[in-house]
N, C-alpha and C positions, 0 to 999 in steps of 0.2 A: 667747491669741487667735490668734496666728500658727499654732500647731499645728492648731487646728480648721480653719483655711483650707486646710491641706494634705490634709485627709481628706474634706472635704465640698464640695458644689457651692455656688455663691453663694446660691442660693435655699434652702439647707438650714442655713446657718451660724447664723442668729439663734436658732433654737430650741435648738441645741446650746450656744451661748454662754449662753442663758438658764438652761439646766440648771446650768452652772457658777456663774452669779450667784445662783441660788437659795440657794447655800451662804452668800452674804453676807447675804441676808435671813434665813435660818434661824439664822445666827450671831447676828444681832440679836435674834432671838426667844429663843434659848437662853442668850445671854450673861448676861442678867439672872438667869435661873434658876441658871446655873452659878456666877455670881459670888455669888449668895445662899448657895449650898451651900458653896463654897470659903471664904467668909468665916467660916464656922463652924469652920475649922481654926485660928483665932486662938490663938496660944500654943504650937502644936505646933512643936517644934524651936526655940522661942524667936522665931519669926517672927510678924508680924502677918498678919491674914487677907488683906489686899490683896497682900502679898508672895507668898503661896501662889498667888494668881490668876496672877501673872506667871510664877512658876516652872513650874507645871503646864501652863498653856496654851502657854508658850514651849517647854517640853520636847516637847510633842506636835507642835508645828510642826516642830521639828528632825528628829524621828523620821520624819514623813511626807515631809519634804524629801529625806532620804536614800533613802527608799523610791521616791519618784518619779524620782530620778536614774537608778536602775537599771531601772525598769519602764515609764517613759513613753517611747513611741517617737515621734520627731518626725514621721516620714513613713512611708507604706506601704513604701517601698524598704528601710527599716531594721527592718521587722517580720517578718523571715523566721522568727523563733522561733515565731510563732503564726499566720502566714498562709501559704498555699500560693503558689508562684510564679504560678499562674494568677490567684489573687485579687489579688496585688500588681499584676500586669499590668493587670487589669481596672480597679483603682482609678486607676492612672496614666493609662490611656487615657481613662477617664471624665473625669478632670481636664483633660487636654489637649483634649478635645472642646469644652470651654467656654473654657479659658484660651488655647488655641492651642499651637503647637509651642514647646517650651521650648528656649531658646538655651543651650548649654552654656557655663558661665562658665570662661574659661581660667585665671583667677586666683581661685579660690573663697575662698582664705584672705587675700586682700589687701583692705584696706578701700577702698571706692569713694567718694571725696570728691565726685565728680560726682553720684552718687545722693543723697548727703546734701544737697547743694545743691538738688536737685530737690525733696526733701522739705521743706526749710526755705522754699522759695518756692512751695509748692503752696497756693493760696488756700483750697481747700476744707477742708484740715486745720484751719485756724484757726477756721472756722465749726463744725467738728465739736468742737473744744475747747469752744466755747460750749455746744454740746449736752451735752458731758460735764459742764461746770460746772453746768448746770441740774439735774444730779443730785447731784454731789459736795458742792456748797456746802450746799443744803438737807438732804441726807441725813446728812452728818457732824454738822451742827448739831443735827438732830433726834435722831440716835442718841445723842449725848452728853447731850442735855437732856431726852429724853423722860421718864425717871423723875421728874425734878424737875417737869416740866409736870404729870404725873399727881399728884404730891404736892400741887401747887398746887390740885388739885381737892378735896383734903381727905383723901386716902388715906395710909396709913402707908407707910414706906419699903418694907417687905416686899411689901405689896399693890401698890405702884407698880411694883416689879420684875415681878410676875406679870402685871399689866395691860399691861405694855409688850410682851408676847409676841404677842397676837392681831394687832396691826397688821403685824408682820413676817411672820406666816404669810400674811396677805392679800397682802403684797408679793411673797412667793415665788410664790404661785399666779398673781398677775397677770403677773409677769415671764414665766412659761412660757406662759400662755394667750395673751397678747398677741403673744408672739414666734412661736408656731405660726401665728397668724392672719397675721402679717406675711410669714412664709415662704410660706404658701398664696397670699396676694395677690401676692407678689413685689414688695412696695411698702413701703418703710421709713418714709417721712415721716409718713403718717397716724397710725401707732402711736406714734411718738415725740411728735408734737404732742398726741395724746390724753393721754399721760402728763403732759406739761408743763402742759396745761390743768387736769388734776386737781390738780396741785401748786398752781397759781395759785388755784383755787377754795378748796382746803384752807387755804392761808395767809391768804386773805381772811377766811375764817370765824374762824380763830384770832386774827387781828389785831383783828377787830371785837368779839370776845366775850371775849378772854382777861382783860380787866380785871375782869370779873365772872364768872370761870371757874367758881366754885362754884355759881353760879345757872344755868350753861349747860353742865353736864357732858355730857349726851347729844350736843349739837351739837359741842362741842369734841373729844370723844373720836371722834365720827364724822369730824371733820376730820383728826385724826391718822391714822386708818385710811385715809382717802381719799388723804392725802399719800403713805403707803407704797405704796398701789395705783398711784399715778402715778409715783413715783420709780423703782421697780425695773425697769419695762420700758424705761426710757430708755437705760441703759448697754448692754444687749444690742443694742438697735436702733442705737445710735451706733457700736458696734464693728463690727456687721455692715455697716452703710452705708459705713463707712470702708474696711474690708477689701475690699468688693465693688468699690470705685472706685479701687483702687491696683493697677496692673499691673506685672508684673516682680517676681521673687522678692526682690531686694534692696530695691527701693523699698517693696514691701508690708511686709517685715519692719521696715524703718526707720520707715515711716510709721505703722504700728500702734504701735510703741514710742514714737515721738515724741508722738502724740496722747494715748496713755494716760498717759505720764509728765507732760506738761503738764496734762492734764485732772485727774489726781489731786492736783495742787497746789491745786485747789479745796478739798480737805480742810483745808488750812492756814487758809483763810478761814473755812470752816464751823465749825471748832473753836473760834473766838473771837467769833462773832457774837451768842451768847446771853450777855448781860451780867447778872450776878447783881443788880446795882443796879436793873435795869429790870424785874425780876419783878413781877407775873406777865404783864404785857402784852408784854414783849420786842419793842419796836418795831424795834430793830436786827436782831434775829434773824429775826422774821417778815417784816419789810420786805425784808431782803437776799435771803431765800429766794424771795419773790415776784418780786423784780427779776431774779434769775438765771433763774427759770423763764420770765419774759417774754422775756429775751434769747435763751433757747433756742428759743422759738417763732419769733422773728424770724430766727434762724440757720437753722432747718429750712426755713422758707418761702423764704429766699434761696437755699439749696442746691437746693431743688426747682426753682425758676425757672431758676437758672443751669444745672443739669444738663439740663433740658428744652431750653433754648436751644442748648446745645452739641450735643446729640444731633440736634436738628433741622438745625443748620448742617452737621454732618458727613454727614447723610443726603442732602444735596443733591449730594454727589459720588458717582458710581457706582463700583463696585468696579474696573471697567476703568480709569477715570481715575486711581484711587488707585494701582493696580499699574503704570501707565505712569510714574508719578512716583516711586514708591519700590519698592525690592526687598523681598522677604518678610522678610529679616533686618533691614533698616532698620525696617520696620513693627513687628517684634517688639521691637526694641531701644527704639523710641519709647514702648512701654508704653501708659499711659493718655493720652499725647499723640498717639497714632496716630489718623488719621481713621476707621479701622475700629473703634476702641474706642467702646463705648456705655456711658455712665454708668447705674448702677442708680438708679432713682428711689425 
């Protein structure tokens, strides 16, 4: 997420983040098919099929990690192998035109505890964590339980794996399309809330009909697709909104890492909310997913109102008044606490 912010303008990052996260949706689509195929390797080398899934998918991850270490450039300044000096200069000036002059860090390798404290006490990051959880809790739960939910409809295990693919394809498409719209509008909140509302509606349908799921297959399967359509635009929107509203290289890097690391802890909750003894209604799973989506709507609305209020308050001060009170370097070091800073809505 941080690398993307080094290359693109604030109103361009969400669609790029969405391209990254379509990999997550497509992984959900193909993982069932891949697991179905790898499970056929049972007995080869004396290993069970599920062991081969871990071995092959884990080995592929390690290979690509090594590849990325040598090929992924963090910033334009480090990209002289494939960009001309004029192109690097253009990208740097383009970034500075929006972010402002970059203050050179005198101790770039020294950990800044003051910046960490600013991150830990930044109120809006905790609301963004709730937005993140409105995806991770329902998404992890659904991802682990979707084949079983489809099996509850009366399908075999093999067909359940195949029928779990279309919802994730729909999620990949929605993640990108909604993110392009958000970048065009330069407005994050409506897209995030739209996704959260889709999740709420989807789990309301599943909760009300799952007890008689075999008699309501079209409605329940539609709800699963709608849930994926709603889930996958949330994370790109949340990441973009967070990165847009953190100023200063250190705080932006720390803030993004803090929000994502705490937000991903929602996966720990989502992995255990679908209790086998509660099948097929899953009140804990469907109810928790519904609750976290509602919490995300409240968090998004609170962020929008608060950002709007702070922007309006800062706009009351003229630039001359601000520059009389602070030097240019002080304003730059203040980052998103500067009266010149405007939160992205």
